[in-house]
N, C-alpha and C positions, 0 to 999 in steps of 0.2 A: 392951196398950194404949199406944203409943208418946205421949209428952208433946211437946208442941210446943215449941221454943224460942223465948224472948221475944227480941224485937229492938227496935234504936233506929233509926228511919230518917233521912233525910236532913234530914226536917223538925223532927227531936227526937222526936216522938212514939214512945212506947212501943208495940209490936204483937206479936201472934203469927201467924205464917205459917201458913195453911191451904191445902190442896190440894183443890180441887173437881173434880168430872169432870160437864160439862154433854153432854145430849143435842146433836147435830149442829144441829138446828133453833134450840135455846134459844140456843147460842153464836153461832151466825150473826146473830140479834137483839141479842145483846149486842154483838157487833162493830159492827152498824149504828147503834146508839144511841150507842157510844162516838165512830165516825167522825162522827157527826151533831154530836156536843158537843165534838169535838175533845178526849178525853180517853181514857184506857185503860179497857179492859175490867175491869180492876182496880179502877178508880175507879168504874165503873157499878155492880158487885157491890158494893163497900163502901158505896156510897149506898143500894143498894137494902136491903141488910141492915140498915143503921142506922134506915131509915125504919120497917122492919117490926118491929124491936123497939121502937122509940119508940111506936108504933102499938099494939102487942101489949100492951106494958108501960109504959103512961103515968109510973109513977114513975121509971123508969131515965133520962128526961130530965134530971131533977135530979142523977144521978151521975156524968155526964161534962161 
């Protein structure tokens, strides 16, 4: 199993890069949402994952 490399973004926040493959219809919807909100698909995915984790694990909110 490959260990992902931690990186620091332009904003100074540390993160880990992940590669995800979506079915074509889901990716098209992500592109539509991103365009509607004038953000990147990556931003939409990060936002969705953050909300999912916070909803599923409420104590996680206090850790970041």
